[in-house]
C-alpha positions in Angstrom: 100.5 -52.9 3.3 97.1 -52.1 4.5 94.1 -53.9 2.4 92.3 -50.8 1.5 88.7 -51.9 1.2 88.9 -54.3 4.3 90.8 -50.8 6.1 87.5 -48.9 4.6 85.1 -51.0 5.8 86.5 -51.5 9.7 86.8 -47.8 9.8 83.6 -46.7 8.1 81.9 -47.1 11.7 83.5 -45.3 13.5 83.8 -41.8 12.5 86.0 -39.4 14.6 83.3 -38.0 16.8 83.5 -36.3 19.7 81.0 -35.4 22.7 80.7 -31.7 21.8 81.6 -29.0 24.0 79.0 -26.7 25.8 78.0 -23.6 23.7 79.1 -21.3 27.1 82.6 -22.3 26.8 83.0 -20.7 23.1 86.7 -19.2 24.3 86.4 -17.9 20.2 82.9 -16.6 20.5 84.7 -12.8 20.2 86.0 -13.7 16.7 81.5 -12.7 15.5 82.6 -9.1 15.9 82.9 -7.9 12.6 84.2 -4.0 13.4 86.5 -5.0 16.6 90.1 -3.5 15.6 91.4 -6.8 17.5 89.5 -9.3 15.2 90.1 -7.5 12.3 94.0 -7.7 13.0 93.7 -11.1 13.6 92.3 -12.0 10.4 95.1 -10.0 9.0 97.5 -12.1 10.8 96.0 -15.4 9.0 96.1 -13.5 5.7 99.6 -12.7 5.7 100.1 -16.0 6.5 98.4 -17.2 4.1 100.1 -15.1 1.5 103.6 -15.8 2.3 102.7 -19.7 2.1 100.2 -19.9 -1.3 100.8 -16.3 -2.8 104.5 -16.7 -2.0 104.7 -19.9 -4.6 106.1 -19.3 -7.8 102.9 -20.7 -9.3 100.5 -18.2 -8.0 101.4 -15.2 -10.6 101.6 -17.3 -13.3 98.1 -18.8 -12.7 96.8 -15.5 -11.6 97.6 -14.3 -15.3 96.3 -17.3 -17.4 92.9 -17.3 -15.3 92.7 -13.6 -15.5 93.4 -13.4 -19.0 90.7 -16.6 -19.8 88.3 -14.5 -17.8 88.5 -11.3 -20.3 89.4 -13.8 -23.4 87.1 -11.5 -25.9 85.7 -14.7 -27.4 84.3 -15.6 -24.3 80.1 -15.7 -24.9 78.8 -12.1 -23.3 75.3 -13.5 -22.1 72.0 -11.2 -22.5 68.8 -10.3 -21.6 66.5 -8.9 -24.2 64.2 -6.0 -24.0 62.5 -4.1 -26.2 64.7 -5.2 -29.4 67.9 -4.2 -27.3 70.3 -7.1 -26.1 71.8 -6.2 -22.4 74.4 -7.4 -21.1 76.9 -6.9 -18.0 80.7 -6.9 -18.7 83.8 -6.9 -16.9 87.4 -5.7 -18.5 90.8 -4.4 -17.4 89.6 -0.9 -18.2 86.2 -1.2 -16.6 87.0 -3.5 -13.4 83.7 -3.0 -11.7 81.9 -3.7 -15.2 79.5 -2.0 -17.5 75.9 -2.6 -18.3 75.8 -2.1 -22.4 73.7 -3.2 -24.9 73.0 -4.1 -28.6 70.6 -5.1 -31.2 70.3 -8.9 -32.3 72.1 -8.5 -35.7 75.0 -6.2 -33.8 75.4 -9.2 -31.6 75.8 -11.7 -34.7 78.5 -9.2 -36.3 81.9 -10.5 -36.1 83.1 -7.8 -34.4 79.6 -6.3 -32.3 79.3 -2.7 -31.4 78.1 -1.9 -27.7 76.6 1.0 -26.7 77.4 1.8 -22.7 74.3 2.5 -20.9 75.5 2.3 -17.1 79.0 2.4 -16.2 79.7 1.0 -12.7 83.2 2.1 -12.3 82.5 6.1 -13.5 79.3 5.8 -10.8 81.4 4.7 -8.0 83.9 7.0 -8.4 81.5 10.1 -8.6 80.2 8.5 -5.4 82.7 7.5 -3.4 81.1 4.1 -3.2 82.8 0.6 -3.2 80.0 -0.1 -5.7 79.2 -3.5 -7.5 76.0 -4.0 -9.5 74.1 -7.0 -8.2 71.1 -7.1 -10.5 69.2 -4.7 -13.4 65.2 -5.5 -13.3 63.7 -4.2 -16.6 60.4 -3.0 -15.9 58.6 -5.5 -19.1 55.9 -3.0 -20.4 58.3 0.1 -20.1 61.9 -1.8 -20.6 64.5 1.5 -21.2 62.7 1.9 -17.2 64.9 -0.4 -15.3 65.4 -1.1 -11.4 69.2 -1.1 -10.7 70.9 -2.5 -7.5 73.7 -1.8 -6.2 75.7 -3.8 -3.9 78.6 -1.9 -1.4 81.6 -4.2 -1.5 79.7 -7.5 -3.1 77.3 -8.1 0.2 73.7 -9.1 -0.1 72.0 -5.9 1.1 71.7 -3.4 -2.0 70.4 0.1 -2.8 67.9 0.4 -5.3 67.2 2.8 -7.7 65.1 3.6 -10.7 67.7 4.1 -14.1 66.4 5.0 -17.3 68.7 3.6 -20.2 67.8 5.8 -23.1 68.7 8.9 -21.0 71.7 6.9 -19.5 71.0 8.8 -16.1 69.2 7.6 -13.0 65.3 9.4 -12.8 65.0 12.1 -11.0 62.3 11.7 -8.3 62.1 8.3 -9.5 62.0 4.9 -7.1 64.7 4.8 -4.6 65.1 2.6 -1.8 67.9 2.6 0.7 70.7 -0.3 1.6 69.0 -3.2 3.0 68.1 -7.1 1.9 64.8 -5.6 0.5 63.1 -7.5 -1.9 61.5 -4.9 -4.9 59.6 -5.3 -8.3 57.7 -4.2 -10.9 53.9 -4.3 -10.9 53.5 -1.9 -13.8 55.3 1.5 -15.4 53.9 3.7 -12.3 53.9 0.8 -9.5 56.2 -1.2 -7.4 55.9 -4.4 -4.9 58.4 -3.5 -1.8 58.9 -5.9 0.7 61.1 -3.6 2.7 63.8 -4.4 5.2 65.7 -1.0 5.7 64.2 -0.5 9.6 64.4 -3.1 12.5 60.1 -3.5 13.0 60.4 -4.2 9.0 62.0 -7.4 9.4 61.9 -10.9 10.8 63.7 -12.6 13.1 65.5 -14.3 10.2 66.3 -10.8 9.0 64.1 -10.8 5.5 61.4 -8.4 5.2 58.0 -9.0 6.9 55.6 -6.6 4.7 54.6 -6.5 1.1 53.7 -2.8 0.1 52.4 -1.4 -3.1 53.7 1.9 -3.8 52.7 4.2 -6.7 54.6 6.6 -8.5 54.9 9.9 -7.1 53.7 8.6 -4.0 55.4 9.4 -0.2 56.2 6.1 1.4 54.1 6.5 4.8 50.8 6.8 2.0 51.8 3.4 0.2 49.0 0.8 1.2 50.5 -1.9 2.9 48.9 -5.7 1.8 50.6 -7.8 4.7 52.4 -7.8 7.6 53.8 -11.0 8.5 54.7 -12.0 12.3 58.2 -11.5 13.3 58.7 -15.4 13.7 57.8 -15.9 10.0 60.5 -16.0 7.5 60.1 -13.3 4.9 57.6 -12.5 2.2 57.6 -11.2 -1.7 55.4 -10.2 -4.2 55.4 -9.8 -7.8 53.2 -9.7 -11.0 53.1 -12.4 -13.3 52.2 -11.2 -17.0 50.2 -13.4 -19.2 50.0 -11.7 -22.8 47.4 -9.6 -23.1 45.4 -11.5 -20.9 44.6 -10.2 -17.1 47.7 -10.2 -15.1 48.0 -12.2 -11.9 49.5 -10.5 -8.5 51.0 -13.1 -5.7 52.1 -12.5 -2.4 53.8 -15.4 -1.5 54.4 -15.7 2.8 57.1 -18.0 4.1 56.5 -19.1 7.5 60.2 -21.1 7.0 62.0 -22.0 4.0 59.9 -24.4 2.9 56.7 -23.5 4.3 54.9 -21.0 2.2 51.4 -19.7 1.4 50.3 -17.6 -1.7 47.8 -14.7 -1.8 46.0 -13.6 -4.9 45.8 -9.7 -5.0 42.9 -8.5 -6.6 42.4 -5.0 -8.7 41.0 -3.5 -5.4 43.9 -4.9 -3.7 42.3 -7.5 -1.2 44.0 -10.6 -0.5 42.8 -14.3 -1.2 45.2 -17.1 0.0 45.3 -19.9 -2.1 44.5 -23.3 -1.2 47.6 -24.7 -2.0 49.6 -26.9 0.3 52.4 -25.8 2.0 55.0 -27.0 0.5 55.0 -25.8 -3.5 56.0 -23.3 -5.1 54.2 -21.3 -7.9 56.6 -21.4 -11.5 54.2 -19.1 -13.6 51.6 -18.0 -14.9 50.2 -18.5 -18.4 47.1 -18.8 -20.3 45.3 -18.9 -17.3 47.0 -21.7 -15.1 48.9 -21.6 -12.2 52.3 -24.0 -12.9 53.1 -25.3 -9.7 55.9 -27.8 -8.6 54.6 -29.9 -5.8 57.0 -31.1 -2.9 54.5 -32.9 -1.0 51.7 -35.3 -2.3 48.5 -32.9 -2.7 44.9 -34.3 -3.5 42.7 -32.2 -5.4 38.9 -32.8 -6.7 39.9 -36.1 -6.0 42.9 -36.6 -7.9 46.4 -37.7 -5.9 49.1 -35.8 -7.5 52.7 -36.8 -6.0 55.3 -35.1 -4.7 58.0 -33.7 -7.3 55.2 -33.6 -10.1 54.6 -30.2 -12.2 50.6 -29.4 -12.4 48.5 -26.6 -14.7 45.9 -25.9 -12.5 43.3 -23.1 -14.0 42.7 -20.0 -11.6 41.2 -17.1 -12.5 43.0 -13.9 -12.8 40.4 -11.7 -11.0 38.7 -14.0 -8.6 41.4 -16.5 -7.9 38.7 -19.5 -8.2 40.3 -22.6 -9.3 39.6 -25.3 -12.4 41.0 -28.2 -13.6 44.0 -29.2 -12.7 46.2 -31.6 -15.0 50.1 -32.9 -14.4 52.1 -32.0 -16.9 55.3 -34.2 -16.0 54.9 -37.1 -12.9 59.3 -37.3 -12.9 60.1 -40.9 -11.9 62.8 -41.6 -9.1 65.6 -40.6 -11.0 64.3 -37.4 -12.1 63.1 -33.9 -11.2 62.0 -31.0 -12.7 64.2 -28.0 -12.2 63.0 -24.7 -14.3 60.1 -23.8 -16.2 59.7 -20.7 -18.9 56.2 -19.8 -20.0 56.4 -18.4 -23.7 54.0 -16.8 -25.9 52.3 -19.9 -26.9 54.1 -22.7 -25.0 56.3 -24.0 -22.2 59.3 -25.0 -21.7 60.5 -27.4 -18.9 64.1 -28.5 -18.1 63.8 -31.9 -16.4 67.1 -33.4 -14.4 67.2 -37.2 -15.7 69.8 -39.3 -14.2 71.8 -36.1 -13.3 71.6 -34.8 -17.0 69.5 -32.0 -18.7 66.7 -32.6 -21.0 63.8 -30.1 -22.2 60.5 -30.5 -22.5 58.1 -28.9 -24.1 54.5 -27.9 -24.4 51.5 -26.1 -26.1 48.3 -25.2 -25.3 45.4 -27.2 -27.2 41.7 -27.1 -26.1 41.9 -26.3 -22.8 44.9 -28.3 -21.7 49.1 -29.0 -22.3 50.2 -31.1 -25.0 53.8 -32.2 -25.3 55.7 -31.6 -28.3 58.8 -32.9 -29.5 61.9 -30.9 -29.8 65.3 -31.5 -30.9 67.7 -30.4 -28.1 70.5 -32.6 -26.6 70.2 -34.6 -23.6 73.9 -35.6 -22.3 74.7 -32.1 -20.3 73.1 -28.8 -19.1 70.8 -27.1 -20.4 70.0 -23.5 -18.7 67.4 -20.8 -19.9 69.4 -17.4 -20.4 66.5 -15.3 -21.6 63.1 -16.1 -22.8 62.0 -12.4 -24.7 58.6 -11.0 -23.8 55.6 -11.5 -25.8 57.4 -14.2 -28.2 57.7 -18.2 -28.0 62.3 -17.7 -28.4 64.1 -19.2 -25.9 67.6 -18.5 -25.4 69.5 -21.4 -24.1 72.9 -22.6 -22.5 74.1 -26.4 -23.3 78.0 -27.8 -21.7 78.7 -30.7 -19.7 82.4 -31.2 -18.5 84.1 -31.7 -21.7 82.3 -29.6 -23.8 82.5 -25.9 -23.8 79.4 -23.8 -23.3 77.3 -22.7 -26.7 74.4 -20.2 -26.2 71.6 -21.1 -28.8 68.3 -19.2 -29.7 65.6 -21.6 -30.5 61.5 -21.1 -31.1 59.7 -23.6 -29.1 57.1 -25.8 -30.8 58.7 -25.2 -34.1 60.4 -26.9 -37.2 63.3 -24.5 -37.0 66.5 -25.5 -35.5 68.5 -24.1 -32.8 70.5 -21.3 -33.8 74.1 -21.0 -32.4 74.9 -17.5 -31.3 78.3 -18.2 -29.9 80.4 -21.0 -28.9 82.8 -20.6 -26.0 86.7 -21.4 -26.8 87.8 -24.2 -25.5 89.9 -23.6 -22.5 91.7 -27.1 -22.8 92.3 -30.0 -25.5 89.5 -32.8 -24.6 90.1 -35.4 -26.5 92.2 -37.0 -24.0 89.5 -36.9 -21.6 86.7 -38.8 -20.4 83.6 -38.2 -17.9 82.2 -41.2 -16.4 78.9 -41.8 -14.1 79.5 -44.0 -11.4 77.8 -45.2 -7.8 79.0 -45.6 -4.3 77.1 -47.5 -1.8 75.9 -45.1 1.4 75.9 -46.5 4.9 72.4 -47.5 4.4 72.9 -49.0 1.3 71.4 -46.4 -1.2 73.1 -46.3 -4.3 75.0 -42.3 -4.4 76.0 -41.4 -8.1 78.8 -39.3 -9.1 80.9 -38.6 -11.8 84.8 -38.5 -12.3 86.8 -36.8 -15.4 89.7 -37.3 -15.8 92.5 -39.0 -18.2 91.0 -41.8 -20.5 94.6 -43.6 -20.2 95.1 -43.0 -16.0 96.3 -45.8 -14.2 94.7 -47.5 -11.6 97.1 -47.0 -9.5 95.7 -45.3 -6.6 97.7 -42.6 -7.1 95.7 -40.0 -9.2 95.1 -36.3 -7.6 91.6 -36.1 -7.2 89.5 -33.1 -6.4 86.0 -34.6 -4.9 83.2 -32.0 -4.9 80.1 -31.7 -3.5 77.1 -29.5 -1.5 74.3 -31.8 -0.8 71.4 -29.1 0.2 68.9 -27.0 -0.3 67.7 -29.1 -3.2 70.1 -27.7 -5.2 71.7 -30.0 -8.0 75.2 -30.5 -8.5 75.3 -31.0 -12.4 77.8 -31.9 -15.1 79.2 -27.9 -16.1 82.4 -27.4 -18.6 85.4 -27.3 -16.3 86.7 -24.3 -18.0 89.8 -23.2 -15.7 89.7 -26.1 -13.5 90.3 -28.0 -16.9 93.4 -26.4 -17.8 94.9 -25.6 -14.7 93.9 -29.5 -13.0 93.5 -31.9 -15.5 96.1 -31.3 -18.0 98.7 -31.1 -14.8 97.2 -35.2 -14.1 94.7 -34.2 -11.7 90.8 -35.8 -11.7 88.0 -34.0 -11.1 84.8 -36.0 -9.3 81.0 -34.4 -8.4 79.2 -36.0 -6.0 75.4 -36.2 -6.4 74.7 -36.8 -2.5 71.8 -36.7 -0.6 70.2 -32.9 0.3 70.4 -31.9 -3.5 68.0 -31.7 -5.6 69.0 -34.7 -8.2 66.1 -37.0 -7.4 63.2 -34.3 -6.5 62.0 -34.1 -3.0 62.5 -37.1 -1.4 65.9 -37.1 -2.5 66.4 -33.5 -0.7 64.5 -34.7 2.3 66.5 -37.8 2.9 69.0 -35.1 4.7 67.0 -32.6 5.9 67.1 -31.7 10.1 68.6 -34.0 12.4 68.7 -36.5 9.3 72.1 -34.3 7.9 74.7 -36.5 8.7 73.4 -38.7 5.6 74.6 -36.1 3.2 78.0 -36.7 4.9 77.8 -41.1 4.9 76.9 -40.4 1.3 80.2 -37.8 0.6 82.4 -40.3 2.4 81.3 -43.3 0.5 82.0 -41.8 -2.9 85.4 -41.0 -1.3 86.3 -44.4 -0.2 84.5 -46.2 -3.4 87.2 -43.7 -5.1 90.4 -45.3 -3.4 88.6 -48.9 -3.9 88.4 -48.1 -7.5 92.3 -47.4 -7.8 91.7 -43.8 -8.4 93.3 -42.4 -5.7 94.3 -42.6 -2.5 94.3 -40.6 0.8 97.7 -39.1 -0.1 96.0 -37.6 -2.8 92.4 -36.9 -2.7 91.1 -33.7 -1.7 87.3 -32.4 -0.8 86.1 -28.9 -2.0 82.7 -27.1 -0.7 81.3 -23.7 -0.3 78.3 -22.7 1.9 76.6 -25.5 2.8 78.6 -27.8 1.2 81.5 -26.6 3.1 79.6 -27.6 6.0 79.9 -31.0 4.4 83.6 -30.6 3.7 84.0 -29.2 7.2 82.3 -32.4 8.8 84.2 -34.4 7.0 87.5 -33.2 8.1 86.5 -33.6 11.4 84.8 -37.2 11.2 87.2 -38.8 8.2 90.6 -37.0 8.4 92.3 -40.7 7.6 90.4 -40.6 3.9 91.9 -36.6 3.1 94.8 -34.7 2.4 93.3 -31.2 1.9 90.2 -29.6 2.4 89.1 -26.4 0.6 86.1 -25.1 3.0 84.5 -22.0 1.3 81.9 -19.4 3.2 81.0 -22.5 4.9 78.6 -22.8 8.0 80.8 -24.6 11.1 79.3 -23.3 14.3 76.0 -25.5 14.1 75.0 -24.7 17.3 74.9 -20.8 16.9 74.2 -20.6 13.4 70.7 -19.2 14.0 72.3 -15.9 15.6 74.6 -15.2 12.9 73.0 -13.3 9.8 70.4 -15.1 7.8 70.9 -18.2 9.8 67.6 -18.3 11.2 66.1 -18.5 7.9 67.3 -22.1 7.6 65.7 -24.0 10.8 64.2 -25.8 8.1 66.8 -27.2 6.5 69.4 -27.8 9.5 67.2 -27.6 12.4 66.7 -25.7 15.7 69.5 -26.3 18.4 66.5 -25.5 20.9 64.7 -28.4 19.6 65.6 -31.5 21.8 65.6 -34.0 18.9 67.4 -31.4 16.4 69.5 -30.3 18.6 71.3 -33.2 19.8 72.0 -33.7 16.4 73.2 -30.9 15.3 75.7 -31.2 18.3 76.4 -35.1 17.1 78.1 -33.4 13.9 78.5 -29.6 14.2 82.4 -29.3 12.6 83.4 -26.8 15.1 82.6 -28.3 18.6 84.2 -31.6 17.2 87.8 -30.7 16.5 90.1 -33.3 18.5 93.8 -32.0 19.4 96.5 -33.0 17.4 97.9 -35.3 20.0 94.4 -37.6 19.4 94.4 -37.0 15.4 96.1 -35.4 12.7 93.8 -33.4 10.2 95.4 -32.4 6.9 95.8 -28.9 6.5 92.7 -27.2 5.3 92.2 -24.1 3.6 89.5 -21.9 4.8 88.0 -18.9 2.6 85.6 -16.5 3.6 84.7 -12.6 3.4 84.2 -9.9 5.4 80.8 -8.1 3.2 79.1 -11.7 3.3 76.0 -10.7 5.0 74.3 -14.6 4.7 76.9 -16.8 6.0 79.1 -15.1 8.9 83.0 -15.1 8.5 82.9 -16.0 12.1 82.3 -19.6 11.2 85.4 -19.8 9.4 87.2 -17.3 11.6 86.1 -19.7 14.9 87.4 -23.2 13.2 90.7 -22.1 12.1 91.6 -20.3 15.8 90.6 -23.4 17.0 92.2 -25.8 15.0 95.1 -23.8 15.9 95.0 -23.8 19.5 94.7 -27.6 19.2 97.8 -28.1 16.9 96.0 -28.9 13.8 97.2 -27.0 11.1 95.2 -24.7 9.2 94.9 -21.8 6.5 92.5 -18.4 6.5 91.8 -16.0 4.0 89.1 -13.5 4.6 88.4 -11.1 1.6 87.3 -7.5 2.5 84.6 -7.9 -0.6 82.9 -9.8 -2.8 79.9 -11.4 -0.3 79.1 -14.8 0.1 78.7 -14.8 -4.1 81.9 -13.6 -4.6 80.4 -10.5 -6.3 83.6 -8.5 -7.0 86.5 -7.5 -10.0 87.8 -9.9 -12.2 91.6 -9.4 -10.2 90.0 -10.7 -7.2 88.3 -13.8 -8.0 90.9 -14.7 -10.1 93.6 -14.4 -7.1 91.0 -16.5 -5.0 91.0 -19.3 -7.6 94.7 -19.0 -8.0 95.2 -19.3 -4.2 93.1 -22.8 -4.1 94.9 -24.5 -7.1 98.2 -23.3 -5.4 97.1 -25.0 -2.3 95.9 -28.7 -4.1 99.2 -28.5 -6.1 101.3 -28.3 -2.8 99.1 -30.9 -1.0 97.9 -33.3 -3.4 100.3 -33.3 -6.5 103.8 -31.9 -5.0 
């Protein structure tokens, strides 16, 4: 019998890495072609093999039915945004699989059986126009809320068309604002003008594929007569422009010019459309403008007016909306090493800030008082996840969602800085009985000695015999935190069958502020993988699971994470779910939006960063089956994914097969990177993953 702790310690320093092959020998680069009939035939061959193995499992059909029924349970919370006294909601159902945009009043919402008025039917629109439309977003004009900009995606891609829609007339506005298919950024300035950052022509976009110009377009104005505000060089990343409304005071118009993913400059736009650059650090985010203050989250230390503000802090900086002159700066939140400012909403007479504290949410509230902001108490819970859902204009009402691993989501309406208790508007039905389960937080020790927190959710009475089927989920990138959300379908279809779920809070994420993120940036990316591996080892050492029963799952950057762990430590896992992943890290800047992520991953052409990428790029470190045997992995992607190219997954699977390694691939025709598709397809995708996990870890 192997002594597991000793075995882990012995193998930890010898991850399975091989010298990468030169990029010129890439025999599978042809799979990057999105239109080749031969490539599409190869993809369909892979899909057919996956369907035969997973969809043919006798459990698959029942899972699809159960998951779809849960999606369509009328007791599920209909989330809304409030505009002009109406509560708007996007709803999908068996009768409307693409969905309808509908509305009701607050009184109607609170009724036992709300009466909804349909204002836009996406199914009818797709049928009338003969286009595979899915709704990507609706942007209401705050000052004329019955007018909105509707973004429509063909097949779920990031690229959309944008058209002005009249919600009262239930029709697109004749001669109104309309923009062609592209990854453009468009936002209201006022009811008769919009900021447009166009991306429908090649000369309008950066090398990263995003808009490089901000334009102010007036209603009825020809595009060639619109006013260009700024044009960035092609080697920049992107530009955005928008308006902050500040109650009845002068609005604040702003441009964000991003040189790279994290390096940016901000410009104020005055009444004459002249720009003034704001003297802010290159790494910060302007979150709001309220009561004459810019609310700024710092990613780096900043010294202003003799005072040092630390990275991660939230500061209120007085800034004149007409001249952009700075005044006093006040630190509202200086997070500790275990905290991070996540999100902010500016209300009519206050601020609401979500603070992550030991990977759980806390709400902090403030009110203006004599030129400064004063903290105020609030009764919101602190043990799970708080998410802002809506903040109606010209009010102090905050609509938020609360849940944790074992508590279904509840939707609440709360007036900040008041004595009134939060009002529960809706409670999601429980997907599983939670009394027999517990969520616990543990810590693992990473290779460099750093303590890495993780959550484990499973039966209270589980035996520590190393035999619990366990899914380990992670992300570890782009400063995005992984929080303890309700497990919903996964609870009923995994926990109730004896499985455990683990969420790893590894470096690269946003759980503990800028330093936690920067610890895994660019050439330090291996840190994220080491952290994830350390959590896997800790689970085994504690007797919770064993390599035969341990699986890992991640999507997008999380797909890179689990792909790297597959080739580095195949001895630790028996299942790998790798979704819409990056895997070829030597060519990623050449594929779709990859060039925009150089700040995160590094440049393959840079000597130091390129060497680090080559050292871990999963695609370049696949070993032949004669040397090491990998667990059969499941790779998923989408042909409509115009963010992360489907070739990453395609090439990985082709090379695995060529080297005698087992792997499954499923590529959907639609859905894009974010899975914007009909509920039936979403249910099938989740059922397919569950069947795969059952077969690898439970059977």
